[in-house]
N, C-alpha and C positions, 0 to 999 in steps of 0.2 A: 702190454699196458692194458689194465682193466678200465672199462668205462663205467662211470657211476650211472646207476639206473635212475631214470627220471620218474617222478611221482606227479600225478595230476592233482592240482588243487584249484581252488576258486581264483587264486592269484596268477595262475598259469603254471608252467612246468618248473619244478625246482629239483635239485639233486637230493638224493637220500642223505648225503653228508650235511645238507643244510636244514634237515628236519628240526633241529633244536632251535632254529631262528624263526620258525613259523609263528609262535606267540608274539614275538617282537614285531613281525610284519603285520599281523592282525591288529595289534595295538596301534601301530602307526596309521593303518588304514582307518580305524575307528576314530582316531584323533583328527584325521583329515576330514572325515565325514562330519564329525561334530563341529569342527571349525567352519566348514562350508555351510552347514545348516545355521550356525550362529551368524554368519555373515549374511546369508540370505534373509534371516529373520530381522536383522538390524538394518539392512539396506534401505527399506522404505523410510525408516526413522532418520537415518543419516542423511539421505538425499532430500526428503520432503519436509522434515521438521526443521525448517530453516527459521532463523530469527532475523527480522529485518529491523535496521536502525533508522533507515531513511526511506522516503518515497518522493518521487517527482511526477508531476502529471499536469493535465489540463482540466479546466473547468469551463463549461458551456452553460450560460444562463444570462440573466439580467446583467450580472457582473461576470464577465468572462475573462479568463487569463491563465497564468501558469501558477501552479502550487508547488511548494516545497514543504515536506513534513519531516520533522525530527522526532523520533520516539525516545522518550527518557526511560520508559519501561513499558510493559505490556499494556497498562491502563492509561497512560498519559503521553501526550505529544504536544509539540508546538507546530503550528502551521503558518506559513508565510505565503500570501497570495499577492501576486502582481496583477491587478485586474484593471479592465477598462469598462467604464460606463459613463453615460452623459457626456460623450466626446471628450473624456479626460482619462487620466490614469491615477490609480490609487494603490497604495501598498497597505495591505492588511496583515496584522499579527495577531494570532488567536492561540489561546490555550485550550486543548481538547482532552476530553475524558472518554475512554472507550470501555464498552461493556460487551463481553463476548458470550456471556451465559444466559442471555435473555431468550434465546431460541433453542429449544431442546433438540431439534432435528439436525442442527449443524452448528459447528463452532467456526465456520468460515464466514458467517454473517455477523457483522458487529454493528452496534448502535453506538453513536457518538454524539456528544454535545459539547458546547464550550462558549466562550466569550473572548472578545478582544477589541482592538482599536484599529482605525484606519486613518490615513492622511494622504492627501494628493491634491489634484486640481480637477475642475470640470469646466467645460465650455458650453456656451449656448449662443443662439442668434437672438438679438433683441430687435424687435420691429419698431421702427419710427415712422410716423406719418406727419405731414404738414405741407401746406401750400400746394395741394393736389399732387403730392409726391409721397413715395413710400420707399424706405430703405432699411437695410439690416446692418447691424454692427455685431461683430463677434466679441462676446464678453468672456472673461476668464476670471475664475475665483478660486481661492484656497478652500479646500474641503477637509474636514476632520470630523470624526464621530466614533460611535460605539457599534460593535457587531455582536451578534449572537450566531450560533450555528447549531443545527441539529440535523442528523442524517443516518442513513443506513449505508454500509459498504460491504460488498462481497469480495472476499480475497480468494483468488485461485492459487492454491499451493503449488500445483504442478508447474505453472508459469507464474512468476511473481507479479501478477497484475491484479488490480482491483477495479471494480465498477461500483459507482455509488450514486446516490441521489441525496441532495441536501437542500435544506432551506436555511438562508443566511439573512435574517432580518437585520436591518441597520437603522441607525438614528444619526443623521447629520447634524452637528452643532453649528457648523459654518458652511457656507457655500452659496449657491444661487438663492436658496431659501433657508432662512435660519429655522432650526428645529424641524427638519424634514424627516419623516418616518416612512420606511419602506418595509412592509412585512413579508411580501411575496417575491423575494429574490430566490427563486428555486433554480437548481442547476443539476446537471449530470456531470460526473467526474470520471476520469480514467487516470489510474496512477500505476507507475512502475515502482516496485519495492526492491530495495537493495541494502 
């Protein structure tokens, strides 16, 4: 019985009788290389170009609390904030507009602004004096008003977190004082996007 002579190629040893299949093997090898290169080229896009529909986070400032944001598209969102201030709790609902193209050096930094409403309650201590005595009573009042918001937010694509700073001026229509205006409700935010 005769043995087939082996021929050395880049793919390893093949039999002389298999020489007619070399173009087919080279084609398969090139297809695998092209597919692998395409996968490597698209991998960062597939992994890191995520779209987020929601975010949840915390806000630390004059009004501190928990935030929940729902994106309707890339440029619009609704934010709900359950916040505490003035020894009370308020629920804020705001419509936000996002702009990503204001900064040329990065698209991860966005500018946002918006407006909304809030309602809740606040408490305070009222001081009374009389007959050489002094005492305090806790008062509670319904509070409602209008909110504005403006801020910057940096989104880390690798880890779906964002850090932000925002100013949320508000105008109380009811509460301890009627028509109370607060311009400097500045806060830092941390959000997880999903």
